[in-house]
N, C-alpha and C positions, 0 to 999 in steps of 0.2 A: 239636428245633429249637435252633439256637444263635443267640445274639445276634450280629449282624454286628460283627466287628472288622476293618474294612477301611480302609486308607488308599490313596488314589489320588494318584499324582503329578499335580500341576496342569499342564495343558497349555493352550495358547492357546485361549481361549474356553471352557475347562473348569476347574472346574465353574461353573455359573451360580449366583451368590450371591443369596440372598433379600434381603440388605441392599440398600436402595435401590429394591426392587420393592414397590409398594404391596401391603400384605396383602390389600386389597380385590380383587386379581386372583384370589385363591384362593376360589372359591365352595365348594370342598371341601378340607378339611384332614384327612387321615386320622389316626386315633388310633394305628394300627399299620400296618406294611408288611412284606411278605414278598418276598424276591428269590430267584429262581432264580440259582444261582451264575453260570451262563453269561451272565446278563443284564448283569453288570458288565463283560463284555468288549465291550459295545456303547457307543458314545458316548451314546446316549439313556439307557441304564441308569445310566451314571455321572452324567449330568445329574440324573436323578430322585433317585438316591441322595444327592447333595450338597444338593439342595433340601430333601429330607426331613430330612437331618442339621441343616440350618440351622433348620428348623421345630421341631426337637426331637422328631420322631416316632420311636417305637421301631421298629427295623428288625431283622429276623431273616432267616436263610437258609432256603430251602425246597428240597426235591428237585425238585418239579414244580409248575408253576402250576395244574395240574389237580387236585392232591391237597394241599390246605392243611388242616393241623390246627393247633390252638392258638388258634382264634377262640372266645372264651368265650360262655356263654349256656346257662342251665339250662332255659329254656323256649323254645318256638318264637319267641315275640316277642323275647326277649332275644338269641337267636342271630341273628335277622334284623337287629336294630338294630346289633349289634356287627359283623356282616358289612358293613353299609352304611358303617361307619367304617373299613373295612379296604381297603388297596390292595395288590394283588399284581402284581409286575413280572416278566414272563417273556418267553421266546422262543417265538414261534408256529411250530410245526413243520409243521402242515398248511397248505399253500398252495393247496389246491383250493377255490376260492371257491364258496359256495352260491348258487343262484339267489335272486332277490329280487323276485318278482312281487307287486303290479303296478307297483312304483315304479322298478325298475331291472333290468338284466340280471344283475348279480352283487352280492353283499355284498362289502364291503371291510373286512376284520376288523382294525381298529385298537384297539378297546377292547371289553370285554365287561362288561355290567351298568352300573350308574349309582348315584350317591349319593342320588338322589331316592328317595322312599318312597311312590310313588303306589299306592294300595290296589288299583287295578284292573290293574296292570301285567301285560302278557301274558308277561313273563319269569318270572312265578310258575309257569308251566307247565314251563319248561325249565331254570331255574337252581337249583332245589332250595331248601332251607331256609336256606342261607347264601350269598346272592347277592353275594359280595364283588366289588369293582371290580377289573378286570384290564386291564393295559395291556401292549402288545407292543413290544419295543424294536427288533426287526429290521424296521423300517419300510422300509428300502431293499430288502430281499428281497421284502416284500409288494408294494411298488410295481413292482418288476421283473416280478413275476408279472402284475400289472395291465397292464403294458406288453405282455407276451406275449398276454394275452387280447384287448387292443385290436387288436394286429397280426393276430390270427387272424380278425378280423371285418371288416377293411378291405374295401370302402369304407364299411361301415355304422358309425354312431356307437355306441359301447359306453358304457353308463351304469352307474356303480358307486354303491351306497348305503353310506354310512359310519356309519349308525346303526341297522342292522337289529337288533342285539342290545345296544344301548348308547345312552347319550348321551355323545358324546366331548368335549363342550365343557368340563365341569367339571374334567377332568384335563389340559386343554391347557396351563395354566401350568407343569405338571410336564414334559410330554413334548415339546411343540412339534410333535406329530405332524400335527395338522390343518394348521398352516402349511406344513409340508413337503409334505403331500399336495395342498393347494390349488395351490401353485406347480408341483408336478409336473404336475397336470392342466392348468394354464395353458399348458404346453408341448406338450400332446397335441392334435393336430388332430382326431383321431377318438375322443377320450376325454372323458367328462364325469363330474363328481363331484357328489354331493348328500348332504346329511346334515340331520338334524333335531335340535332341542334345545328344552328348556324353560328353559335358563339364559341368562345375559345378559352374561357376561364376554367380549365380542366384540372389544374394542378392539385386541388384538394381531393381529387378522386383517384389519383394515380397510385397511391400506396394502400388501397383498400384490399380486403380479402374477398375478391370477386369470384375466385375459382373458375374463371372463364365462363360464368353463367350469365353475364351481361354483355350484350353486343352494343357497342358504342358507335352510333352512326352520325355522319355529318351530311347535311344538305348542301349540295354544291350546284353550280351552274356555270354557264359560259360568262366570259368577261362582260359582254354587252348586257345580258340579263341582270347580272349583279349590279352593274353600274346604273342601269336605268330604273330598275324596279325594286331592288332590295335595300330599302332605306334603313339606316340605323343598325346595320349588321357589319361584322368584320368582312374584309375582302377575302378572296379565295385563298391566297397564299397563306394567310394567317390560319384559316381553317385547316389547311393541309399540314401546317406546322403542328397544330394542336392534335390532329389525327395521328401524326407520327409519334408524338409523346405518348398518346393513349396506347398505340400498338406496342411501343417499347415497354409499357407497363403490363403487357400480357393480355389486354382485353381483345376479344374478337372485334374487328372493325368492319364497318360497312359505309357505303355512300348512297344517298338518295339523290338522283339527278332529277330535279323537279323545280318548277314545271319546265319541261322541254318545250321551247317555243321556236317556231320556224320564222326566219326573217332573212334578208339578204346577207349571205355569208355565214349562215348558221352552221353549216357542216364544218367549215374551217375552224370556227371558234370552238365548237364542241370537240373536234379532233385535238385542238390545242389543250383543252381541259383534260382530256383523257391521257394525253402524253405527259402532262404534269403529274397525274396519278402514277403513271408507269415510272417516271423518274424517281419517285419516292418509294413506291411499293413493288417495283420490279414487275414480275408477271402476274401479280395480284393474288398469290396463293393465300387462301383464307378470307379474302375480301368478298363481301356480298354487295351487289348492286341492285337498286330498285329504280326503275325507270318509269316516270309518270309524266305524261303529256299534259299540256295546258288545257284546262277546261274552266268553264264559268257557268254560273246560274244567272237567271234574270235578276234575282235579288242582289247577288254579289255585284253584278254589273252596275246596277243603280247606285249601290253604296260606293263602289269605287269611283264612279264619275262624280258623285257628290263630294268625295274627299280629295280626289286627284283629278280635277277636270282637264288637266293638261296631259293625262296619261297617254302613253304610246302603246298600251297593251292592245293586242289584236283581239277585238271583241265584236267582230261583224257576224251577226247571227246567220246571215245568208251564206257565209263561207264555212259553216260548221254543220254537224249532224246533232240532232237533239236525241238525248238518251236518258232513260230513267235510271236513277242511282239506287243504292241499297237502302238509303234512308228515306225514300218516298218522294223525293223531289227530282226534277229533271235538270239536266245540264247540257251545255253545248260542248261537244268534243270535236276533234279533227275528223274529217271525212275518212271513210275506210281507205281510200287510195293514199291519202296523206299519212295515215297511221302506218300503212304498209311501208311507205318510204322511210319513215322515221325508224320503225322497227328494224328494217334491213340495215340501215346506216349504222345504228348502234350495235347491232349484232356483229357487223363487220369490224368496226374499230375496236370493240372489246376483244374480239378474237385476235386481232392484230397486235394490240398493245398489252392487254391484260388477260392473256389466254387461260390463266388458272383461276380467275375470278368467276364467281357464280352470279348470273343474272337471276334474281329470285322471281321477278315478275316484270311485265311491261303492260302498262295500262294507258 
Protein backbone atom coordinates (compact mmCIF):
# COMPACT_ATOMS: atom_id res chain seq x y z
CA UNK A 1 0.00 0.00 0.00
CA UNK A 2 1.25 3.46 -0.85
CA UNK A 3 0.64 6.59 1.14
CA UNK A 4 -1.54 8.81 -1.01
CA UNK A 5 0.22 11.69 -2.69
CA UNK A 6 -2.73 13.33 -4.36
CA UNK A 7 -3.48 16.93 -5.13
CA UNK A 8 -6.88 17.88 -6.41
CA UNK A 9 -7.58 21.10 -8.27
CA UNK A 10 -9.97 23.13 -6.17
CA UNK A 11 -13.38 23.49 -7.78
CA UNK A 12 -16.38 25.47 -6.69
CA UNK A 13 -17.70 23.96 -3.45
CA UNK A 14 -14.72 21.53 -3.38
CA UNK A 15 -13.06 20.63 -1.14
CA UNK A 16 -15.09 21.09 2.00
CA UNK A 17 -12.73 22.56 4.58
CA UNK A 18 -12.84 21.54 8.20
CA UNK A 19 -11.80 25.06 9.28
CA UNK A 20 -14.91 26.77 10.54
CA UNK A 21 -16.74 23.45 11.09
CA UNK A 22 -17.18 22.61 14.74
CA UNK A 23 -15.08 19.56 15.51
CA UNK A 24 -18.01 18.41 17.60
CA UNK A 25 -19.78 17.49 14.37
CA UNK A 26 -17.41 14.55 14.08
CA UNK A 27 -18.56 11.78 16.38
CA UNK A 28 -16.03 9.61 14.51
CA UNK A 29 -12.51 10.71 13.54
CA UNK A 30 -10.63 7.83 11.88
CA UNK A 31 -7.03 7.05 12.77
CA UNK A 32 -6.33 5.90 9.22
CA UNK A 33 -8.14 5.75 5.86
CA UNK A 34 -7.83 3.70 2.68
CA UNK A 35 -9.12 4.88 -0.69
CA UNK A 36 -9.82 2.91 -3.79
CA UNK A 37 -8.11 4.93 -6.50
CA UNK A 38 -11.34 5.26 -8.49
CA UNK A 39 -13.06 6.77 -5.45
CA UNK A 40 -11.15 10.00 -6.05
CA UNK A 41 -12.93 10.37 -9.41
CA UNK A 42 -16.20 11.09 -7.56
CA UNK A 43 -17.06 14.41 -5.91
CA UNK A 44 -17.84 12.63 -2.65
CA UNK A 45 -14.49 10.85 -2.73
CA UNK A 46 -12.66 14.14 -3.13
CA UNK A 47 -14.76 15.68 -0.37
CA UNK A 48 -13.90 12.89 2.07
CA UNK A 49 -10.23 12.99 1.07
CA UNK A 50 -9.92 16.70 1.74
CA UNK A 51 -11.71 16.55 5.08
CA UNK A 52 -9.41 13.73 6.20
CA UNK A 53 -6.39 15.73 5.04
CA UNK A 54 -7.52 18.67 7.16
CA UNK A 55 -7.98 16.36 10.14
CA UNK A 56 -4.49 14.95 9.71
CA UNK A 57 -5.64 11.38 9.13
CA UNK A 58 -3.13 9.09 7.43
CA UNK A 59 -4.46 8.16 3.98
CA UNK A 60 -3.37 5.28 1.74
CA UNK A 61 -4.49 3.84 -1.58
CA UNK A 62 -6.02 0.37 -1.77
CA UNK A 63 -6.85 -1.89 -4.67
CA UNK A 64 -10.33 -2.85 -3.44
CA UNK A 65 -12.57 -1.81 -0.56
CA UNK A 66 -13.29 -5.52 -0.04
CA UNK A 67 -9.64 -6.49 0.54
CA UNK A 68 -7.92 -4.18 2.97
CA UNK A 69 -4.55 -5.09 4.45
CA UNK A 70 -2.43 -2.91 6.68
CA UNK A 71 -4.79 -2.65 9.65
CA UNK A 72 -2.60 -3.52 12.66
CA UNK A 73 -3.46 -5.80 15.56
CA UNK A 74 -1.68 -8.85 16.96
CA UNK A 75 -4.68 -10.11 18.91
CA UNK A 76 -8.35 -10.38 17.99
CA UNK A 77 -9.16 -7.49 20.34
CA UNK A 78 -6.41 -5.24 18.94
CA UNK A 79 -7.43 -5.99 15.35
CA UNK A 80 -11.07 -5.21 16.14
CA UNK A 81 -10.24 -1.94 17.91
CA UNK A 82 -7.96 -0.78 15.10
CA UNK A 83 -10.55 -1.69 12.47
CA UNK A 84 -13.12 0.43 14.28
CA UNK A 85 -10.71 3.38 13.86
CA UNK A 86 -10.31 2.75 10.13
CA UNK A 87 -12.31 4.33 7.30
CA UNK A 88 -12.36 2.76 3.82
CA UNK A 89 -13.66 4.79 0.88
CA UNK A 90 -14.74 2.86 -2.18
CA UNK A 91 -17.05 2.46 -5.16
CA UNK A 92 -19.88 0.01 -4.71
CA UNK A 93 -20.04 -2.18 -7.78
CA UNK A 94 -22.94 -4.45 -6.78
CA UNK A 95 -26.21 -2.56 -7.08
CA UNK A 96 -28.57 -5.48 -6.55
CA UNK A 97 -30.21 -4.50 -3.28
CA UNK A 98 -30.80 -7.20 -0.67
CA UNK A 99 -34.23 -7.65 0.95
CA UNK A 100 -34.63 -6.21 4.43
CA UNK A 101 -37.47 -7.91 6.27
CA UNK A 102 -39.34 -6.96 8.36
CA UNK A 103 -38.50 -3.25 8.32
CA UNK A 104 -38.34 -2.50 4.57
CA UNK A 105 -38.47 -3.90 1.06
CA UNK A 106 -34.78 -3.30 0.27
CA UNK A 107 -31.49 -2.43 1.91
CA UNK A 108 -29.97 0.83 0.65
CA UNK A 109 -26.18 0.34 0.85
CA UNK A 110 -24.63 3.70 1.76
CA UNK A 111 -22.25 2.54 4.51
CA UNK A 112 -21.00 -0.75 5.94
CA UNK A 113 -20.10 -1.22 9.62
CA UNK A 114 -20.03 1.38 12.36
CA UNK A 115 -17.49 2.99 14.72
CA UNK A 116 -19.55 1.93 17.72
CA UNK A 117 -18.30 -1.12 19.61
CA UNK A 118 -21.45 -2.77 20.91
CA UNK A 119 -20.53 -6.18 22.24
CA UNK A 120 -23.71 -7.86 21.00
CA UNK A 121 -23.60 -6.45 17.45
CA UNK A 122 -25.12 -8.83 14.88
CA UNK A 123 -22.48 -7.70 12.39
CA UNK A 124 -20.04 -9.87 14.34
CA UNK A 125 -21.53 -12.72 12.31
CA UNK A 126 -20.99 -11.18 8.88
CA UNK A 127 -18.09 -8.68 8.93
CA UNK A 128 -15.31 -10.83 10.33
CA UNK A 129 -12.51 -9.93 12.71
CA UNK A 130 -11.72 -6.49 11.26
CA UNK A 131 -15.08 -4.72 10.77
CA UNK A 132 -13.68 -1.49 9.33
CA UNK A 133 -16.05 1.32 8.43
CA UNK A 134 -16.75 1.53 4.70
CA UNK A 135 -18.42 4.34 2.74
CA UNK A 136 -19.45 4.33 -0.92
CA UNK A 137 -18.90 7.41 -3.05
CA UNK A 138 -21.10 6.49 -6.04
CA UNK A 139 -24.27 7.55 -4.24
CA UNK A 140 -25.83 8.92 -7.44
CA UNK A 141 -25.63 5.44 -8.99
CA UNK A 142 -27.05 3.84 -5.84
CA UNK A 143 -29.96 6.28 -5.80
CA UNK A 144 -30.60 5.76 -9.52
CA UNK A 145 -30.96 2.04 -8.82
CA UNK A 146 -33.37 2.91 -6.00
CA UNK A 147 -35.37 5.02 -8.47
CA UNK A 148 -35.63 2.02 -10.80
CA UNK A 149 -36.74 -0.24 -7.96
CA UNK A 150 -39.41 2.28 -6.99
CA UNK A 151 -40.65 2.56 -10.58
CA UNK A 152 -40.93 -1.22 -10.89
CA UNK A 153 -43.38 -1.38 -7.97
CA UNK A 154 -45.64 1.62 -8.71
CA UNK A 155 -48.34 2.20 -7.49
CA UNK A 156 -47.06 0.44 -4.35
CA UNK A 157 -44.88 2.37 -1.90
CA UNK A 158 -41.32 0.99 -1.78
CA UNK A 159 -39.40 1.33 1.48
CA UNK A 160 -35.60 1.32 1.75
CA UNK A 161 -33.54 0.70 4.90
CA UNK A 162 -30.33 2.74 5.11
CA UNK A 163 -28.83 1.07 8.19
CA UNK A 164 -29.17 -2.66 7.58
CA UNK A 165 -25.43 -3.27 7.91
CA UNK A 166 -24.29 0.02 9.41
CA UNK A 167 -24.95 3.16 11.37
CA UNK A 168 -24.63 5.85 8.67
CA UNK A 169 -24.81 8.91 10.92
CA UNK A 170 -21.24 8.99 12.37
CA UNK A 171 -19.72 9.32 8.85
CA UNK A 172 -22.27 11.86 7.60
CA UNK A 173 -19.97 14.88 8.24
CA UNK A 174 -17.50 13.29 5.81
CA UNK A 175 -19.86 12.12 3.08
CA UNK A 176 -23.09 14.11 3.14
CA UNK A 177 -24.68 10.89 1.83
CA UNK A 178 -27.63 10.90 4.21
CA UNK A 179 -28.52 14.49 3.33
CA UNK A 180 -28.43 13.65 -0.39
CA UNK A 181 -30.50 10.52 0.15
CA UNK A 182 -33.10 12.22 2.33
CA UNK A 183 -33.68 14.96 -0.25
CA UNK A 184 -33.81 12.36 -3.04
CA UNK A 185 -36.60 10.51 -1.25
CA UNK A 186 -38.31 13.80 -0.51
CA UNK A 187 -38.94 13.95 -4.26
CA UNK A 188 -40.19 10.36 -4.59
CA UNK A 189 -43.96 10.00 -4.48
CA UNK A 190 -43.74 6.22 -4.16
CA UNK A 191 -40.46 5.89 -2.28
CA UNK A 192 -39.71 6.03 1.44
CA UNK A 193 -36.44 5.93 3.34
CA UNK A 194 -35.67 4.90 6.89
CA UNK A 195 -32.52 4.46 8.90
CA UNK A 196 -31.57 3.93 12.52
CA UNK A 197 -28.74 5.31 14.63
CA UNK A 198 -27.31 5.37 18.13
CA UNK A 199 -25.50 8.64 17.42
CA UNK A 200 -26.61 12.23 17.88
CA UNK A 201 -24.93 14.50 15.29
CA UNK A 202 -28.26 15.24 13.61
CA UNK A 203 -28.14 19.01 13.16
CA UNK A 204 -26.97 19.01 9.53
CA UNK A 205 -30.09 17.02 8.59
CA UNK A 206 -32.73 19.11 10.33
CA UNK A 207 -33.32 21.72 7.62
CA UNK A 208 -33.60 19.36 4.65
CA UNK A 209 -36.60 19.05 2.33
CA UNK A 210 -37.55 15.59 3.51
CA UNK A 211 -41.32 15.95 2.88
CA UNK A 212 -41.95 13.45 5.64
CA UNK A 213 -40.63 10.62 3.43
CA UNK A 214 -37.74 9.65 5.75
CA UNK A 215 -38.36 8.00 9.10
CA UNK A 216 -35.53 8.80 11.48
CA UNK A 217 -35.18 6.04 14.08
CA UNK A 218 -33.03 5.78 17.18
CA UNK A 219 -31.79 2.55 18.73
CA UNK A 220 -32.30 2.64 22.49
CA UNK A 221 -32.05 0.27 25.41
CA UNK A 222 -32.16 0.03 29.18
CA UNK A 223 -29.56 1.78 31.29
CA UNK A 224 -27.77 -1.45 32.19
CA UNK A 225 -27.57 -2.71 28.60
CA UNK A 226 -26.18 0.60 27.34
CA UNK A 227 -23.66 0.87 30.19
CA UNK A 228 -22.46 -2.74 29.94
CA UNK A 229 -22.53 -3.47 26.24
CA UNK A 230 -22.79 -0.35 24.05
CA UNK A 231 -19.22 0.91 23.98
CA UNK A 232 -18.34 4.10 22.15
CA UNK A 233 -21.93 5.35 21.76
CA UNK A 234 -23.87 8.27 23.28
CA UNK A 235 -25.92 7.66 26.40
CA UNK A 236 -29.70 7.28 26.29
CA UNK A 237 -30.57 10.85 27.30
CA UNK A 238 -28.46 12.28 24.46
CA UNK A 239 -30.21 10.02 21.94
CA UNK A 240 -33.59 11.17 23.22
CA UNK A 241 -32.51 14.81 23.01
CA UNK A 242 -31.46 14.25 19.38
CA UNK A 243 -34.75 12.47 18.64
CA UNK A 244 -36.64 15.46 20.02
CA UNK A 245 -34.81 17.83 17.66
CA UNK A 246 -35.47 15.50 14.73
CA UNK A 247 -39.20 15.36 15.50
CA UNK A 248 -39.36 19.14 15.84
CA UNK A 249 -37.89 19.29 12.30
CA UNK A 250 -40.95 17.40 11.04
CA UNK A 251 -39.44 13.98 10.49
CA UNK A 252 -41.43 10.87 11.31
CA UNK A 253 -39.61 9.34 14.28
CA UNK A 254 -39.29 5.81 15.56
CA UNK A 255 -37.34 3.79 18.10
CA UNK A 256 -35.78 0.36 17.89
CA UNK A 257 -35.54 -1.27 21.29
CA UNK A 258 -32.81 -3.79 20.69
CA UNK A 259 -31.55 -6.13 21.73
CA UNK A 260 -34.00 -6.74 24.55
CA UNK A 261 -32.08 -8.70 27.18
CA UNK A 262 -33.52 -10.28 30.31
CA UNK A 263 -31.54 -9.99 33.54
CA UNK A 264 -32.28 -9.30 37.19
CA UNK A 265 -34.37 -6.14 37.25
CA UNK A 266 -34.91 -5.95 33.49
CA UNK A 267 -38.62 -5.13 33.75
CA UNK A 268 -38.01 -2.14 36.02
CA UNK A 269 -35.25 -0.73 33.83
CA UNK A 270 -37.17 -1.13 30.57
CA UNK A 271 -40.19 0.48 32.23
CA UNK A 272 -37.96 3.41 33.22
CA UNK A 273 -36.80 3.67 29.61
CA UNK A 274 -40.36 3.75 28.27
CA UNK A 275 -41.39 6.39 30.80
CA UNK A 276 -38.53 8.59 29.55
CA UNK A 277 -39.99 8.25 26.05
CA UNK A 278 -43.41 9.22 27.37
CA UNK A 279 -41.96 12.25 29.16
CA UNK A 280 -40.70 13.59 25.82
CA UNK A 281 -43.24 12.25 23.34
CA UNK A 282 -46.44 12.10 25.35
CA UNK A 283 -48.76 9.32 24.24
CA UNK A 284 -46.45 8.53 21.31
CA UNK A 285 -48.67 9.70 18.45
CA UNK A 286 -46.83 9.02 15.19
CA UNK A 287 -44.04 7.04 16.84
CA UNK A 288 -43.11 3.59 15.60
CA UNK A 289 -41.53 0.95 17.82
CA UNK A 290 -39.53 -2.08 16.68
CA UNK A 291 -38.86 -4.67 19.37
CA UNK A 292 -35.99 -7.10 18.82
CA UNK A 293 -34.94 -9.66 21.40
CA UNK A 294 -31.33 -10.72 21.89
CA UNK A 295 -30.06 -13.50 19.65
CA UNK A 296 -26.62 -14.73 18.61
CA UNK A 297 -24.96 -17.15 16.23
CA UNK A 298 -22.13 -19.55 17.03
CA UNK A 299 -19.82 -17.47 14.84
CA UNK A 300 -20.81 -14.24 16.58
CA UNK A 301 -20.33 -15.83 20.00
CA UNK A 302 -16.80 -16.94 19.11
CA UNK A 303 -15.96 -13.48 17.77
CA UNK A 304 -17.41 -11.71 20.79
CA UNK A 305 -15.51 -13.92 23.25
CA UNK A 306 -12.29 -13.30 21.33
CA UNK A 307 -12.73 -9.52 21.44
CA UNK A 308 -14.45 -9.16 24.82
CA UNK A 309 -13.46 -12.21 26.90
CA UNK A 310 -14.86 -10.50 29.99
CA UNK A 311 -18.30 -9.96 28.42
CA UNK A 312 -21.40 -10.44 30.54
CA UNK A 313 -23.63 -11.11 27.53
CA UNK A 314 -25.98 -14.05 28.17
CA UNK A 315 -24.88 -16.58 25.57
CA UNK A 316 -25.60 -19.95 27.16
CA UNK A 317 -26.78 -22.08 24.25
CA UNK A 318 -28.57 -24.51 26.59
CA UNK A 319 -30.87 -21.69 27.69
CA UNK A 320 -31.96 -20.78 24.16
CA UNK A 321 -33.83 -22.19 21.18
CA UNK A 322 -31.97 -22.72 17.90
CA UNK A 323 -33.72 -21.13 14.93
CA UNK A 324 -32.83 -20.78 11.25
CA UNK A 325 -32.79 -17.21 9.91
CA UNK A 326 -33.66 -15.66 6.54
CA UNK A 327 -30.01 -15.54 5.42
CA UNK A 328 -29.36 -19.25 5.75
CA UNK A 329 -27.62 -19.49 9.10
CA UNK A 330 -29.02 -20.45 12.47
CA UNK A 331 -29.16 -18.39 15.63
CA UNK A 332 -29.97 -18.85 19.28
CA UNK A 333 -33.09 -16.99 20.40
CA UNK A 334 -35.04 -16.94 23.64
CA UNK A 335 -37.25 -19.94 24.35
CA UNK A 336 -40.95 -19.59 23.40
CA UNK A 337 -42.08 -19.13 27.01
CA UNK A 338 -39.48 -16.38 27.53
CA UNK A 339 -40.48 -14.69 24.26
CA UNK A 340 -44.11 -14.72 25.40
CA UNK A 341 -43.17 -13.08 28.69
CA UNK A 342 -41.15 -10.37 26.96
CA UNK A 343 -43.86 -9.75 24.36
CA UNK A 344 -46.59 -9.41 26.97
CA UNK A 345 -44.48 -7.11 29.15
CA UNK A 346 -43.72 -4.68 26.32
CA UNK A 347 -47.28 -4.78 25.02
CA UNK A 348 -48.51 -3.78 28.47
CA UNK A 349 -46.05 -0.94 29.11
CA UNK A 350 -46.41 0.51 25.62
CA UNK A 351 -50.20 0.46 26.02
CA UNK A 352 -49.83 2.13 29.43
CA UNK A 353 -47.34 4.87 28.57
CA UNK A 354 -47.32 5.24 24.76
CA UNK A 355 -50.85 4.28 23.85
CA UNK A 356 -50.76 5.97 20.42
CA UNK A 357 -47.41 4.52 19.33
CA UNK A 358 -47.37 1.69 16.79
CA UNK A 359 -45.46 -1.50 17.51
CA UNK A 360 -44.39 -2.45 13.98
CA UNK A 361 -43.08 -5.88 14.91
CA UNK A 362 -41.70 -8.00 17.72
CA UNK A 363 -39.05 -10.62 16.99
